[in-house]
Every structure is written in structure tokens, then in C-alpha cells.
N, C-alpha and C positions, 0 to 999 in steps of 0.2 A: 390501461397503462398504470403500472404500480408506482411510478415516481413522477406523475404528470404535474407540471408547473413547479417542480422542485429545482433548486439550484445547488450544484455540486462543484467542489474543487477536487481534482484528481492530480496528485503529485506523481512524478514519474510516468506521465501519460504519453510519452513520445513513442513507446514501443511496448511489446510484451503484454504482461498482465494489465498494466495501466491503460494501454490502448484498447485492449479487449473489453475492459470494464467501461471505458468511455463510450465505446460503440454500443455496448449493452444498455447502458444508462440512457443513451440518446434514443434508443428504440422504445424506452419506457417513458419518454416525454420530459427528460431532464435537460435543463440548461446547464452547460458544462464549461468550466474553466480548466484548461490543461496547463499544468505547471511543470517545467522541466528545464534542464540546462541545455538540452539538445534542441536548438531552435528549429532545424529542418524537420526533425522527427515530430516535434510538437505541432508544428504547422501542418504537417501531413495528416496527423490525427484529426485536427480541426477540419481539414478539407474532406476527409472521409466522412465525418459526421455531417457536414453540410451537404455532401452528395446524397445522403440518405434522408435529407429533409430536416436535420436537427439543427440545434443552435449551440455554438461553441466559440470560445475565444482562447487564445494562447498567451501566456505570460512567461517569458524566460525568467526562471527563478532558481537561485541557489538556496535549496531548502535548509541548509545549515546556517544561513545568514538571517539573523533576527529582523533586520530592517527590510530585507526583501520579502520575507514571509508576511510581515505586517502589511507591506504594500500590496501583496497578492490578495490578502483578505479584503483590504479596503477597496481595491479595484474591482473585486468580484461583487461586493455590495453596491459599489457605485454604478456598475453596469446593470445588475439584475435586481437590486433592491433588497436582497437578503442572502443568507447562506443557510442551507438546510442540511447538507451532507459534506463531510470531509473524508476523503480516502487518502490517508497518509501512506503512500506506497513507494515513494522514491527510495532507492537503496543501492548499495554496492557490495561486491564480494570481497573475499579475503585472500591474499596470497597464501598458497599452501606451504606454510613454514611453521616450525616450532615456535613457541612463545618467546624463547630466548633469542631467536633470530628475527623476530618481527620488529621492523623499524617503528620507533615511537611515532613518527609522522603517519605511518600507515594505520596504526592503532587510532590515533586522533581522527584521521579522515573517516574511518569506518564508523566509529562511535558518533561522530558529528552528523554524518549523512543518514545512518540507519536509526539512531536513537534520539539525538538532540533535535533532529528535524520533526520528530513526532511530538516532542515536548513543545516546540515552537508552534506547530500546527494547532495543537490543543490550546495553547496560551492565547492565540489570536482569534481562533474560530469560536471559542466558547462565548465570549461576550456578544458576538453577533447572533449566535444561536439562541441565546437568552432573549434577545430582542424579538426573535421569530417564534418564541414560546416553545422551543425545543429543537432537536436535531439528532443526527446520527453521525458518529465518528467511527471509522473502521481503520485500524492500524495493521500494517503488514509485519508480522513476525515471520516465523519459519519453523519447519520441522526441527531445524538445528537451533532453534531457540528453546526447544523442549528437551532435546537430547544432544549430548556432545559429539563432536567429531574431531579426530586428531588434526592438528595443524590449522585449525580455524578458530583460534582463541578469540580474536576481536569480533568475528561474525557471530560466534556463539554468544558472547557476552552482550553484544548490541541487540540481538534478536530476543534473548531472554529478558533483557531490560524492557523491551517493548511490551511484553506480556504483563509485567508488574505495573508498568506505567498505565496500561490500559485498565487494569483492575482499580488502580488508585483513582483515575479520572472517573470511572464508572461510579465509585463510591461517593465522590465529592459532588458530581453534577447530575446524579439521578433525580434529585429534588427539583432540578430545573428542566426535567423532561428531555435530558440529553443522554442518549444511550451511547456507550463506548464499548466496542468489541474489537477483537483482533482475528485475523486469519493466520494460519500457519501452513503455508504451502509446502509440499514436498518437492520432488524433482519435477520441474515444469519446463516445457520446451520453450525456453527464452534464451537471450544472449548470455545470461549469467552462467549457464552451464556449458558454454562452447568449449571451454578448456577441458572439461570432463569428456565431452564427446570425442575429442581428439586423442584421448588416452586409450589406446587399443587394449590395454590390459584391464583397466578399471571400468571402462564404459559398459561392457556386457554385464557386469555385476551391478553397477549403480543403476542402470536403466531398468532393472527388474527387481530392485530391492524393496518391494512392498507387496501387499496382499494381492493386488491386481496384476502384478507382473509387467507393468508398463509405466512410462512417464505420463504426466498430465499435460493438458493444454491450457493456454491462457484463458480460453473461453470457459473452461470448467471452473477456474478460480473466480472469474468474473461473475458467474452465476451465484457463487457463495457470497460475494460482496453485495450483489444486488439484493439477495435475501436479507442480509443483515441491515441493509439501508432502508428496507421497506417496512411498512406497517405489519407485515406478516411476522416480523421479529420484534413486535412491540413489547414483549415481556422478556426480552433477552438483552442483558447488559453485563459487562465484566467478563464475558466469555471469550475463549479462544477456540475458534473452529478449525480443526485440522482438515486440510484439503490435500491429502498426501497419498491417496490410494491405499491406505492402511499401512503407511510406512512406520508408524509408531508401534504397530503390532508385529512387525516383521522380525 
């Protein structure tokens, strides 16, 4: 087991990539805290982990709220005694509109959930990881944090910010044996792409717009997160791992 006796927080763990990663971690011996605003989905993830013999707890958390993120980290340490891994995954999509038509409230919401939450996770996780003599933080960026796409200004900006925040944290906390990396998924079969699936004109193009000619699965992304969380990635920090089927090369 690659993560035996480790303790991990997974934000956005109620569904999709977050849930797939939680189940993957559980198979590797990790004690897991699921954080999400979706109480039913979060508890369902916990139940699935327990059904396969794992250990997990759920904390309903608004990841853009400093107090709630601080309490999440404190509760994790209170229950399991330490924090080894943080997967900052919670995120939201962007209305498909031009920048001039994007409501300021939508901009603030997307930046808060996709980027500010990563800052808050790092802020409160790092002190506990220092106590544990190290740890691993994985932040979710996106293919669209590396290249632009029309009508997704806030999403592009938030996910690009995650990449530079990841590099910054890697530089600052490497001396504390805390590795900080990011993943950049492409088009993955999760709820966030439901709108694209319903577009009969765009979906046939979007669904094949990479070197492999297909969309990815949450489990394929979970495998990448597991690698970056494990000792197999012990000399990797400040990196952004593209999990996009070659979308950047297309």
C-alpha cells in the first residue's frame, strides 16, 4: 500500500475526480476526510469507502470560507492526529459568456472557489504538515489553466492562478519537506462537462479534441493524484502534470 497510515483531506470529494481519488486512496491505506458543500454526495463517498473496508469522515465545508477551512484542518488532526496529504480539488465552471457580459458576482464566485480555496488550503494545512515532518499538496488546475478558451475568462484566470500558486508554495515549503504539485485535467467525464455534452454541434468536436481522441475518466486522473501524493514522486515539486489525453499537443 503506497499511502498506508497516511491521512488525507480531499476537497470536492462528493463526486467525480474527488470521489474517484478518495476511493483510490482508500485502497492504498489512507485515512480520508471528505470536504464538500454537497452533504449527501460527501456522505455517499464516505459510505463507499467504508464498504470497501476503508476509514473516512465527511465535513460539510465551503472551501472559500477561511473559518470553515481552518476548522476542517483542525477537525482532521483532531480525529486522526496528523495531516499528510491535501488534495485541493473543489471547483466550479464558468458561464460561457464574453468577459464584458460576465457578471462580477460570477467572477468573484469562480475565483473564490477555484483559486482562493487553494490558498486557504495551503495556509492551514502547511503548519500541520510541518508538525508531521512533511507532506504532499496537490492542487487541481486544468488544461484551461494553461491555454485559453473563448468565453471562459474567470475559469481560465482561476486555473492559471492555481499553477503559479503551486510553484510559489513549492519554492517556499520545500525546505520543510512539503511537496506541492498541480494536475491539469483535460475533458474528463464529470458533471462539469454536462453542458458540453448537451451541445449537439460542439460535443463531437470537444469529445475528440486531443491526441487520444476520447475524453478521460475520473479514475485516470485519480491515478495521477495518487502518484504525486506517494513517495514515488519524492523528487517532484512545483510541477503541473497534464492529464489531458494530449490535449495540449492537439
